[in-house]
C-alpha positions as CSV (number, residue, x, y, z in Angstrom):
1,M,-22.0,-8.6,-27.9
2,T,-25.7,-8.5,-26.8
3,H,-26.3,-9.6,-23.2
4,P,-29.6,-11.0,-22.0
5,H,-31.8,-8.5,-20.3
6,F,-34.1,-9.1,-17.3
7,Q,-37.1,-6.9,-16.3
8,L,-38.8,-6.1,-13.0
9,Y,-42.1,-7.8,-12.2
10,I,-44.7,-5.3,-10.8
11,D,-48.4,-5.8,-10.5
12,G,-48.4,-8.9,-12.7
13,T,-46.4,-7.2,-15.6
14,F,-42.8,-7.5,-16.6
15,C,-41.5,-4.0,-17.1
16,E,-38.6,-1.5,-17.1
17,G,-38.2,1.0,-14.2
18,A,-39.9,4.3,-14.6
19,D,-36.6,6.1,-15.3
20,N,-35.4,3.3,-17.6
21,A,-32.2,2.8,-15.5
22,T,-30.3,-0.4,-16.0
23,E,-27.2,-2.1,-14.5
24,H,-24.9,-4.9,-15.7
25,S,-24.5,-8.0,-13.8
26,I,-20.9,-9.3,-13.5
27,N,-19.9,-12.9,-13.8
28,P,-17.5,-13.5,-10.9
29,A,-15.8,-16.4,-12.8
30,T,-14.7,-14.0,-15.5
31,G,-15.0,-10.5,-14.1
32,Q,-17.0,-9.6,-17.2
33,P,-20.6,-8.4,-17.7
34,W,-22.9,-11.1,-18.8
35,A,-26.4,-9.7,-18.4
36,S,-28.3,-6.5,-17.8
37,F,-31.3,-5.8,-15.6
38,A,-33.8,-3.1,-15.0
39,C,-33.5,-1.0,-11.8
40,T,-36.3,0.3,-9.6
41,S,-37.0,3.9,-8.9
42,P,-39.0,5.2,-5.8
43,Y,-42.0,5.6,-8.1
44,D,-41.8,1.9,-9.0
45,V,-41.6,1.0,-5.3
46,D,-44.8,3.0,-4.7
47,R,-46.4,1.2,-7.6
48,A,-45.4,-2.3,-6.3
49,V,-46.6,-1.5,-2.8
50,A,-49.8,0.0,-4.1
51,A,-50.4,-3.1,-6.1
52,A,-49.8,-5.3,-3.1
53,R,-52.2,-3.2,-1.0
54,R,-54.9,-3.4,-3.7
55,A,-54.4,-7.2,-4.1
56,L,-54.7,-7.7,-0.3
57,D,-58.2,-6.4,-0.5
58,D,-59.2,-7.7,-3.9
59,P,-61.7,-10.6,-3.6
60,E,-59.6,-12.6,-6.1
61,W,-57.0,-13.0,-3.4
62,R,-58.8,-12.0,-0.2
63,D,-61.6,-14.5,-0.7
64,L,-59.5,-17.3,-1.9
65,T,-59.9,-20.2,0.5
66,Q,-56.9,-21.3,2.5
67,T,-56.9,-24.6,0.6
68,A,-56.9,-22.8,-2.7
69,R,-53.9,-20.7,-1.6
70,G,-52.1,-24.0,-0.8
71,K,-52.8,-25.3,-4.3
72,L,-51.2,-22.2,-5.8
73,L,-48.1,-22.7,-3.6
74,A,-48.0,-26.4,-4.7
75,R,-48.2,-25.4,-8.3
76,L,-45.3,-22.9,-7.8
77,A,-43.3,-25.7,-6.1
78,D,-43.8,-27.9,-9.2
79,L,-42.6,-25.1,-11.5
80,I,-39.5,-24.5,-9.3
81,E,-38.6,-28.2,-9.4
82,D,-39.1,-28.3,-13.2
83,H,-36.9,-25.3,-13.7
84,A,-34.3,-26.0,-11.0
85,Q,-31.4,-26.6,-13.3
86,E,-32.1,-23.4,-15.3
87,L,-32.5,-21.3,-12.2
88,G,-29.4,-22.9,-10.7
89,R,-27.4,-22.1,-13.8
90,L,-28.4,-18.5,-13.8
91,E,-27.5,-18.2,-10.1
92,T,-24.1,-19.8,-10.7
93,I,-23.3,-17.4,-13.6
94,D,-24.6,-14.4,-11.6
95,S,-23.0,-15.1,-8.2
96,G,-20.2,-17.7,-8.7
97,K,-21.8,-20.3,-6.5
98,L,-21.3,-23.9,-7.7
99,L,-23.9,-25.2,-10.1
100,A,-23.9,-28.5,-8.2
101,E,-25.1,-26.6,-5.2
102,T,-27.4,-24.0,-6.7
103,A,-29.4,-26.5,-8.9
104,T,-29.7,-29.0,-6.0
105,Q,-30.7,-26.4,-3.5
106,T,-33.2,-24.9,-5.9
107,K,-34.8,-28.3,-6.4
108,Y,-35.0,-28.8,-2.7
109,V,-36.5,-25.3,-2.2
110,A,-39.6,-26.6,-3.9
111,D,-40.3,-28.6,-0.7
112,Y,-40.4,-25.4,1.3
113,Y,-43.3,-24.2,-0.8
114,R,-45.0,-27.7,-0.6
115,Y,-44.6,-27.6,3.2
116,Y,-46.4,-24.2,3.4
117,A,-48.9,-25.3,0.9
118,G,-49.8,-28.1,3.3
119,L,-49.9,-25.6,6.2
120,A,-52.1,-23.0,4.4
121,D,-55.4,-24.6,5.6
122,K,-54.0,-25.4,9.1
123,I,-54.0,-21.8,10.3
124,E,-56.6,-22.0,13.0
125,G,-58.3,-19.8,15.5
126,A,-60.0,-20.9,18.7
127,V,-63.2,-20.6,20.7
128,L,-62.4,-19.0,24.0
129,P,-63.9,-20.4,27.3
130,I,-64.9,-16.8,28.2
131,D,-66.0,-16.0,31.7
132,K,-69.2,-14.2,30.5
133,P,-72.0,-16.7,29.7
134,D,-73.9,-14.3,27.4
135,M,-70.9,-14.0,25.1
136,H,-69.5,-16.2,22.3
137,V,-65.8,-15.2,21.7
138,F,-63.5,-16.6,19.2
139,T,-60.1,-15.8,17.6
140,T,-59.1,-15.9,13.9
141,R,-55.7,-15.5,12.3
142,M,-55.7,-12.6,9.7
143,P,-52.9,-11.9,7.2
144,I,-50.6,-9.3,8.6
145,G,-50.8,-7.4,5.3
146,V,-48.2,-6.2,2.8
147,V,-44.7,-7.7,3.3
148,A,-41.4,-6.3,2.2
149,A,-39.1,-9.3,1.8
150,V,-35.4,-8.3,1.3
151,V,-33.0,-11.0,0.3
152,P,-29.2,-11.0,-0.4
153,W,-27.5,-12.7,-3.3
154,T,-26.4,-15.7,-1.1
155,A,-28.7,-18.7,-1.2
156,Q,-31.4,-16.5,-2.6
157,M,-33.9,-19.2,-3.7
158,F,-33.7,-20.7,-0.2
159,L,-34.0,-17.3,1.6
160,T,-36.9,-16.3,-0.6
161,A,-38.7,-19.5,0.1
162,T,-38.5,-19.0,3.9
163,K,-40.3,-15.7,3.4
164,L,-42.7,-16.1,0.5
165,G,-43.8,-19.6,1.5
166,P,-45.3,-18.7,4.9
167,A,-46.4,-15.2,3.8
168,L,-48.4,-16.4,0.8
169,A,-49.8,-19.3,2.8
170,A,-51.0,-16.8,5.4
171,G,-52.7,-14.7,2.7
172,C,-50.3,-11.8,2.7
173,T,-49.0,-9.9,-0.4
174,I,-45.3,-9.4,-1.0
175,V,-42.9,-7.0,-2.6
176,L,-39.6,-9.0,-3.0
177,K,-36.5,-6.9,-3.1
178,A,-33.6,-8.9,-4.8
179,S,-30.0,-7.9,-4.3
180,E,-28.7,-5.5,-6.9
181,I,-25.4,-7.4,-6.9
182,A,-26.8,-10.6,-8.4
183,P,-30.5,-10.4,-8.9
184,I,-30.9,-12.3,-12.1
185,P,-32.3,-15.6,-10.6
186,M,-35.0,-13.7,-8.7
187,L,-36.1,-11.8,-11.8
188,E,-36.3,-15.1,-13.7
189,F,-38.1,-16.7,-10.7
190,A,-40.8,-14.0,-11.2
191,K,-41.8,-15.8,-14.4
192,L,-42.7,-18.9,-12.4
193,I,-44.8,-16.8,-10.0
194,D,-46.6,-15.4,-13.0
195,Q,-47.1,-18.9,-14.5
196,A,-48.3,-20.3,-11.2
197,G,-51.4,-18.1,-11.5
198,F,-51.1,-15.8,-8.5
199,P,-53.3,-12.7,-9.0
200,A,-51.6,-9.5,-10.1
201,G,-50.0,-7.6,-7.3
202,V,-49.8,-10.5,-4.9
203,V,-46.1,-10.8,-5.6
204,S,-43.8,-8.2,-7.2
205,V,-40.1,-8.6,-7.7
206,V,-37.9,-5.5,-7.8
207,T,-34.2,-4.6,-7.4
208,G,-32.1,-1.6,-7.1
209,D,-29.8,0.3,-4.8
210,A,-30.6,1.5,-1.3
211,E,-31.6,5.0,-2.2
212,N,-34.0,4.1,-5.0
213,C,-35.3,0.7,-3.8
214,A,-34.5,-0.6,-0.3
215,I,-35.1,2.6,1.7
216,P,-38.4,3.6,-0.1
217,L,-39.6,0.0,0.4
218,T,-38.7,-0.6,4.0
219,R,-40.0,2.8,5.2
220,H,-43.1,2.8,3.0
221,K,-46.3,3.7,4.9
222,D,-48.3,0.8,3.5
223,V,-45.8,-1.9,4.4
224,D,-46.9,-4.0,7.4
225,R,-44.1,-6.4,7.8
226,I,-40.4,-6.5,6.9
227,A,-38.5,-9.8,6.5
228,F,-34.8,-8.9,6.0
229,T,-31.7,-11.1,5.5
230,G,-28.4,-9.3,5.3
231,G,-25.7,-7.6,7.4
232,P,-26.0,-6.0,10.8
233,E,-25.1,-2.5,9.7
234,T,-27.8,-2.5,7.0
235,A,-30.2,-4.0,9.4
236,K,-29.8,-1.0,11.7
237,H,-31.0,1.2,8.9
238,V,-33.9,-1.2,8.2
239,I,-35.0,-0.9,11.9
240,R,-34.8,2.9,11.7
241,N,-36.8,2.8,8.5
242,S,-39.5,0.7,10.1
243,A,-40.1,3.5,12.6
244,E,-41.9,5.2,9.7
245,N,-44.5,2.5,9.3
246,F,-44.3,0.4,12.6
247,A,-43.8,-2.7,10.4
248,V,-43.2,-5.9,12.3
249,T,-39.6,-6.8,11.5
250,T,-37.6,-10.0,11.5
251,L,-33.9,-10.0,10.8
252,E,-31.4,-12.8,9.8
253,L,-28.0,-11.3,9.9
254,G,-25.3,-14.0,9.6
255,G,-22.4,-14.4,12.1
256,K,-19.2,-16.1,13.1
257,S,-20.4,-19.6,14.0
258,P,-18.3,-21.8,16.3
259,I,-17.6,-25.5,15.8
260,L,-16.4,-27.3,18.9
261,V,-14.4,-30.5,18.3
262,F,-13.6,-32.6,21.4
263,D,-10.9,-35.2,21.7
264,D,-13.5,-38.0,21.7
265,A,-14.8,-37.0,18.3
266,D,-14.6,-39.0,15.1
267,L,-11.8,-36.9,13.6
268,E,-12.5,-37.9,10.1
269,S,-16.1,-36.8,10.5
270,A,-14.9,-33.6,12.3
271,A,-12.4,-32.7,9.5
272,N,-15.1,-33.2,6.9
273,G,-17.5,-31.1,8.9
274,L,-15.0,-28.2,9.2
275,I,-14.4,-28.4,5.5
276,A,-18.1,-28.3,4.7
277,A,-18.6,-25.4,7.1
278,N,-15.8,-23.3,5.7
279,F,-15.1,-24.3,2.1
280,G,-18.6,-25.4,1.1
281,A,-20.3,-22.7,-0.9
282,S,-16.8,-21.2,-1.1
283,G,-17.3,-20.0,2.4
284,Q,-20.2,-17.7,1.3
285,S,-22.7,-18.9,3.9
286,C,-24.3,-17.0,6.8
287,V,-23.8,-20.1,8.9
288,A,-20.2,-20.7,7.9
289,G,-18.4,-22.4,10.9
290,S,-15.5,-20.1,10.6
291,R,-14.4,-20.4,14.3
292,G,-13.1,-23.9,14.8
293,L,-12.5,-24.5,18.5
294,I,-10.3,-27.6,18.8
295,H,-9.5,-29.7,21.9
296,R,-5.7,-29.1,22.2
297,P,-4.6,-32.8,22.2
298,I,-6.1,-33.3,18.7
299,L,-5.3,-30.0,17.1
300,E,-2.2,-31.1,15.3
301,D,-3.8,-34.3,14.0
302,L,-6.9,-32.4,12.8
303,I,-4.8,-29.8,11.0
304,Q,-2.9,-32.6,9.2
305,R,-6.1,-34.3,8.1
306,I,-7.6,-31.0,6.9
307,T,-4.4,-30.1,5.0
308,E,-4.3,-33.5,3.3
309,K,-8.0,-33.2,2.3
310,A,-7.4,-29.7,1.0
311,R,-4.9,-31.0,-1.6
312,T,-7.8,-32.6,-3.4
313,I,-10.0,-29.5,-3.4
314,L,-10.4,-28.2,-7.0
315,V,-10.9,-24.5,-7.4
316,G,-12.3,-23.4,-10.7
317,D,-15.2,-23.0,-13.0
318,P,-18.4,-23.1,-10.9
319,L,-20.3,-24.6,-13.9
320,A,-18.0,-27.6,-14.0
321,S,-19.3,-30.7,-12.2
322,D,-15.9,-31.5,-10.6
323,T,-15.3,-28.1,-9.1
324,H,-15.4,-27.8,-5.3
325,V,-14.7,-24.1,-4.7
326,G,-15.8,-21.4,-7.2
327,P,-15.2,-17.7,-7.3
328,L,-16.4,-15.2,-4.7
329,C,-19.2,-13.0,-5.8
330,T,-17.4,-9.6,-5.4
331,T,-13.9,-8.2,-5.4
332,A,-14.8,-6.5,-2.1
333,Q,-14.8,-10.0,-0.5
334,I,-11.2,-10.7,-1.8
335,D,-10.0,-7.3,-0.4
336,R,-11.7,-7.9,3.0
337,I,-10.1,-11.4,3.3
338,Q,-6.6,-10.1,2.4
339,Q,-6.8,-7.3,4.9
340,T,-8.1,-9.6,7.7
341,L,-5.3,-12.2,7.0
342,T,-2.7,-9.5,7.0
343,T,-3.8,-8.3,10.5
344,A,-4.1,-11.9,11.7
345,T,-0.5,-12.9,10.7
346,A,0.8,-9.7,12.3
347,Q,-0.9,-10.9,15.5
348,G,1.0,-14.2,15.3
349,A,-1.5,-16.4,13.4
350,K,0.0,-19.1,11.1
351,I,-1.4,-19.7,7.6
352,H,-1.0,-23.5,6.8
353,F,-2.3,-23.2,3.2
354,G,-3.9,-20.7,0.9
355,G,-4.0,-17.1,1.9
356,T,-3.4,-15.5,-1.6
357,P,-5.9,-14.9,-4.3
358,L,-5.3,-16.9,-7.5
359,E,-3.7,-15.0,-10.3
360,T,-6.4,-15.5,-12.9
361,A,-9.5,-13.8,-14.2
362,G,-12.3,-13.8,-11.8
363,N,-12.6,-13.5,-8.0
364,Y,-10.9,-16.7,-7.0
365,M,-9.7,-17.2,-3.4
366,P,-8.3,-20.7,-2.5
367,P,-9.3,-22.5,0.6
368,T,-7.2,-21.1,3.5
369,L,-6.4,-22.5,6.9
370,V,-5.3,-20.2,9.8
371,E,-4.0,-21.5,13.1
372,C,-4.8,-18.8,15.7
373,V,-2.9,-18.1,18.9
374,S,-5.5,-15.9,20.6
375,P,-9.3,-15.4,20.7
376,Q,-8.5,-11.9,19.6
377,T,-7.1,-13.0,16.2
378,E,-8.7,-11.0,13.5
379,T,-10.0,-14.0,11.5
380,L,-11.9,-15.2,14.5
381,K,-13.8,-11.8,14.7
382,V,-14.5,-10.7,11.1
383,E,-17.1,-12.3,8.9
384,M,-15.1,-12.6,5.7
385,F,-17.6,-14.5,3.5
386,G,-15.0,-16.6,1.9
387,P,-13.2,-20.0,2.2
388,V,-11.1,-19.2,5.3
389,M,-11.0,-21.6,8.3
390,S,-9.6,-20.4,11.6
391,L,-8.7,-22.9,14.3
392,L,-8.1,-22.1,18.0
393,P,-7.2,-24.7,20.7
394,F,-9.0,-25.0,24.1
395,D,-8.3,-27.2,27.1
396,T,-11.6,-27.7,29.0
397,E,-15.2,-28.0,28.2
398,D,-16.1,-24.8,30.1
399,E,-13.4,-22.9,28.2
400,A,-14.7,-24.2,24.9
401,I,-18.3,-23.0,25.7
402,A,-17.0,-19.6,26.9
403,L,-15.1,-19.2,23.6
404,A,-18.1,-20.3,21.6
405,N,-20.2,-17.6,23.3
406,S,-17.6,-14.9,23.2
407,T,-19.1,-13.2,20.1
408,E,-21.7,-10.6,19.3
409,F,-23.3,-13.1,16.9
410,G,-25.3,-16.3,17.5
411,L,-26.8,-17.9,14.4
412,G,-25.2,-21.4,13.9
413,S,-22.9,-23.7,15.9
414,G,-21.5,-27.2,15.7
415,V,-20.3,-29.8,18.2
416,F,-18.3,-32.9,17.3
417,T,-18.2,-35.5,20.1
418,Q,-19.2,-39.2,20.5
419,N,-20.2,-38.6,24.1
420,I,-24.0,-38.2,24.0
421,A,-24.1,-36.6,27.4
422,R,-21.5,-34.0,26.4
423,A,-23.4,-33.4,23.1
424,H,-26.6,-32.5,25.0
425,R,-24.7,-30.6,27.7
426,V,-22.6,-28.5,25.4
427,S,-25.2,-27.8,22.7
428,G,-27.6,-26.6,25.3
429,R,-25.1,-24.1,26.6
430,I,-24.1,-22.5,23.3
431,R,-26.1,-19.4,22.7
432,S,-27.1,-19.8,19.0
433,G,-30.3,-20.3,17.1
434,I,-29.1,-23.5,15.5
435,C,-26.7,-26.2,16.7
436,W,-25.6,-29.1,14.6
437,V,-24.1,-32.1,16.4
438,N,-21.7,-34.4,14.4
439,T,-22.9,-32.7,11.1
440,Y,-23.1,-29.2,9.7
441,R,-25.1,-27.1,7.2
442,A,-28.3,-29.2,7.2
443,I,-31.6,-27.5,6.5
444,S,-35.3,-28.4,6.3
445,P,-38.6,-26.6,5.8
446,I,-39.7,-28.2,9.1
447,A,-36.8,-26.8,11.2
448,P,-36.8,-23.1,12.3
449,F,-33.9,-21.0,11.2
450,G,-32.7,-17.9,13.0
451,G,-30.3,-16.4,15.5
452,F,-29.5,-14.7,18.8
453,N,-27.8,-11.4,19.5
454,Q,-26.5,-9.5,16.4
455,S,-27.5,-12.5,14.2
456,G,-31.0,-11.1,14.4
457,Y,-34.4,-12.0,15.7
458,G,-37.4,-13.9,14.5
459,R,-37.5,-17.4,12.9
460,E,-37.9,-18.6,9.4
461,A,-39.1,-22.0,8.3
462,G,-41.0,-24.4,10.6
463,Q,-44.7,-24.1,11.7
464,E,-44.2,-21.0,13.8
465,A,-43.0,-18.9,10.9
466,I,-46.4,-18.9,9.3
467,L,-48.0,-17.5,12.4
468,D,-45.5,-14.6,12.2
469,Y,-47.3,-13.5,9.0
470,T,-50.7,-13.3,10.8
471,R,-52.3,-11.1,13.5
472,T,-54.8,-12.5,15.9
473,K,-58.3,-11.0,15.7
474,T,-60.8,-11.5,18.6
475,T,-64.5,-11.4,17.8
476,W,-67.1,-11.0,20.6
477,I,-70.8,-12.0,19.8
478,N,-73.5,-11.2,22.3
479,I,-75.8,-14.3,22.3
480,S,-78.3,-12.9,24.8
481,D,-81.6,-11.5,23.9
482,A,-81.4,-9.1,26.8
483,P,-80.5,-5.5,25.9
484,M,-77.1,-4.1,26.8
485,S,-76.9,-3.0,30.4
486,N,-75.3,0.2,31.8
487,P,-73.4,1.7,28.9
488,F,-71.0,3.6,31.3
489,V,-69.7,0.4,32.9
490,M,-67.2,-1.9,31.1
491,R,-68.4,-5.4,30.8
C-alpha cells in the first residue's frame, strides 16, 4: 500500500532532505504507518536558517509596511479557516486527538493570526523627553531577527500560532521545527504559508530528530530567538544550546496543574470541570488539571458524580463524531501511565475506574480516577499525559493553597467556588501563570499564556507577546547647528 508523503518546506520550496532520509508516521488509532515524511539533516537546517537570515534583510520583506504584513497574516488566517477540517483530520490521524477538537481548534486558531494581523501596525516607538535641548531622541521597535520556533505534537496548530503570529507581525523570519512524532499537519500547513504569499525564506518548516534537526537549529549562530514548547528535560538542553548564540529564549513546559474544589462550589460544574481538565483531549494537554484538590466534606459526593458521568464516556475512533476519548499518541505514554499507577496503588491509592489499557489495536487508555491518600502519591507528581484524574482531600483553605503550590510546576490552575471573595483570594495566592475560576481550558488570542517555575518563562498570546519579538532601538539626532563640543567628555 502506498502512503502519502509529505516534504519539508525550505526557502519557499517543498523538498526532500539533503540525505533523502524519511520516516513513517504511525496512526495511534491503529498502530500502523499511514504516511511518510522527509527528515532534515544539519545541512538542511543551515539552509533554512540562511534563507531566514537573507529574507530578514531582503527589501521584499524588510521594507514591507507593518500594515502590509498584517494583510499577509489576515490572508493566512482565511486560508487556515478554509482548510480547518482538512488540517484537523490530518492531525487526528497523525496524533490520535479527536477530530471534533482538532478541526474546531484549528478554525479558532485563525483568530490568533487575525489578532496579530491587527496588531502588526500598532507596534510603536516613542519620542523621549530627553534632558538635552539640542537632541531629538526617539525609540523604534525592530524585529529581533531569525526565530527558531519548536513545537510538540500536542495542540500544534495553536502552539504554532502563538509563535508565528507575533513573530511575523513584528517582522521576524522563522524556522519552524515540527515534532518528529506527528509532524504531518505542520508540513501540510506549510502549503498555506506558501499560498498566503509570504516571501521565500520568511517561514521554513522542518522536522527531524534532536541530533539532525533540533540541536543544529537551537544552537545555530544565526538564530536570534528561540520559542520552545516541550518538556523540562529537553528545555535544559535548549538553554545550553542557546549559550552558543545568546538567543533570547522563551519556554512553555507543561506541568501538574491543581484544581481546587471547595464545599460551596456547584458540584455539577466542578465535576464537569474536572472531567474536561483530565479526560478532554484524552488528557494530552499541557494544562491538564491532573491534581484535583477536594474539600473533604464533598469528596465522596464528587467521586460519585464523576464515576456516573464516566460511564457515558465513549472511548474509540478519534474520527468518529460521538467519541469522547481517543488513543494516546505514543505507546510510551501507555507505559508511563501503567508504571505510575502501579507505584500509586502500592502507596495506598485507590483506583475507582479505569487503570488498564484497552485490549485492542491502537494506544487506548480509558479514563481513570485515582483517589490518593497522600500528597506524595505518584500520580500527583508525574505528568503522565493521559486521561488519569487524581483526587486528594484537604480540610482548610490554607492547606489547599499549600498543596496547590507544592509542585515544581506552575502553568495552569483552577478554582471552583461560589464565594467571590474566596475566588479572588485563592486565585491570587496560587503560583501559576493561568488560573481559571469555575471553568477550565479556556483560551483566547487576547489572553497571555505561560507559566512559573519549571513550567517555563515568557508569555505567548496577548499584546505583550508581540513585543517579545522586537528589540528597542534608540536614535539620537543632534538638532543644533553648533559643532560638537569637547570630544573627550561624554554628553
